[in-house]
C-alpha positions in Angstrom: 134.9 88.1 127.8 132.6 91.2 127.9 135.1 93.2 125.8 134.7 90.9 122.9 131.0 90.2 123.4 129.8 93.7 124.3 127.0 93.6 121.7 125.5 90.5 123.3 124.9 92.2 126.7 124.3 95.8 125.7 121.2 97.2 124.1 119.3 100.5 123.8 116.2 100.4 125.9 112.8 100.8 124.0 112.1 104.4 123.2 115.6 105.7 124.1 117.0 106.0 120.5 113.8 107.8 119.4 114.0 110.2 122.4 117.7 111.0 121.8 117.1 111.6 118.1 114.2 113.9 118.9 116.4 115.8 121.5 119.2 116.2 119.0 116.8 117.5 116.4 115.6 120.1 118.9 119.2 121.3 119.4 120.2 119.5 122.6 123.8 118.4 122.8 124.1 114.8 123.8 127.0 113.0 125.5 128.0 109.8 127.2 130.1 109.5 130.4 130.8 105.9 131.4 133.1 104.0 133.7 133.6 101.4 131.1 136.9 101.8 129.2 136.8 104.5 126.6 137.4 102.1 123.8 134.6 99.8 124.9 132.1 102.6 125.5 132.8 103.9 122.0 132.3 100.5 120.5 129.0 100.0 122.3 127.7 103.5 121.4 128.6 103.0 117.7 126.8 99.6 117.7 123.6 100.8 119.3 123.0 104.4 118.2 122.9 106.4 115.0 126.2 108.0 113.8 126.9 111.5 115.1 124.2 111.4 117.7 126.5 112.2 120.5 128.8 115.2 120.7 130.9 113.6 123.4 131.7 109.9 124.3 134.0 109.5 127.3 135.0 106.4 129.2 137.4 105.3 131.8 141.1 105.8 131.2 144.3 105.8 133.3 144.5 109.6 133.2 141.4 110.6 135.1 139.4 109.2 138.1 136.1 107.4 137.4 132.6 108.4 138.5 131.5 109.4 141.1 134.6 111.7 141.0 133.9 115.0 139.1 136.9 114.4 136.7 134.9 112.7 133.9 132.4 115.6 133.9 135.2 118.2 133.9 136.8 116.5 130.9 133.5 116.6 129.0 132.9 120.2 129.9 136.4 121.2 128.8 136.1 119.2 125.5 132.7 120.7 124.7 133.4 124.2 126.1 130.1 124.2 128.1 129.1 125.2 131.6 127.9 122.5 134.1 124.8 124.6 134.7 123.7 123.5 131.2 124.1 119.8 132.0 121.4 117.3 132.7 122.8 113.9 133.6 121.0 110.6 133.7 122.3 107.3 135.0 121.2 103.9 136.2 123.1 103.3 139.5 123.9 104.7 142.9 127.3 105.6 141.5 125.6 107.8 139.0 123.5 109.4 141.8 126.6 110.1 143.8 128.2 111.6 140.6 125.2 114.0 140.2 125.5 115.0 143.9 129.3 115.4 143.7 129.2 117.5 140.5 126.2 119.5 141.7 124.4 119.1 138.4 120.7 118.4 137.6 119.7 114.9 136.7 118.1 111.7 137.7 118.4 107.9 137.9 116.4 105.6 135.6 115.0 102.4 137.0 115.9 100.3 134.0 119.5 99.4 133.4 122.5 98.3 135.6 120.7 98.4 139.0 117.3 97.0 139.7 114.4 99.3 140.4 114.0 97.7 143.9 117.6 98.3 144.8 117.4 102.0 143.8 114.2 102.4 145.7 115.8 100.7 148.8 118.6 103.3 148.6 116.0 106.1 148.6 117.6 107.6 145.5 115.7 110.7 144.2 114.6 111.5 141.6 113.9 108.1 140.2 112.6 108.0 136.6 110.4 105.0 135.8 109.9 105.2 132.0 111.0 107.0 128.9 107.9 109.4 128.9 108.8 110.5 132.5 112.4 111.0 131.4 111.2 113.2 128.5 109.0 115.2 130.9 111.9 115.6 133.3 114.2 116.9 130.5 111.7 119.4 129.1 110.7 120.5 132.6 114.3 121.3 133.4 114.6 124.2 130.9 
């Protein structure tokens, strides 16, 4: 059902598109790594975001392990020819938090999205990011 109704359940959160466009204009490379199938994640991204915003869009496939395994990041790094020291990763679940830890990359978990704020706080995940302005501060403070 979700595969054919993805636009019904997926949306860009307020302020995210604007932040991503601003980051792109400042020269940041943007990418998406998802455990959804690659076909589905590309459909969702193309529906919700401006064309050519992301340099990389990767989803689950039979050839590589899913997050929290490091394989999805390795695929993105190879495709983009970048070093993981240059990566900032943000997600919305404990799986994303484990991915950050496994990959030994900088990043954080937003409290809006797949998992509820209360669940993320219960799991004592750090850093938690509570709004788009805090996300922007985190990004600029990581340089």
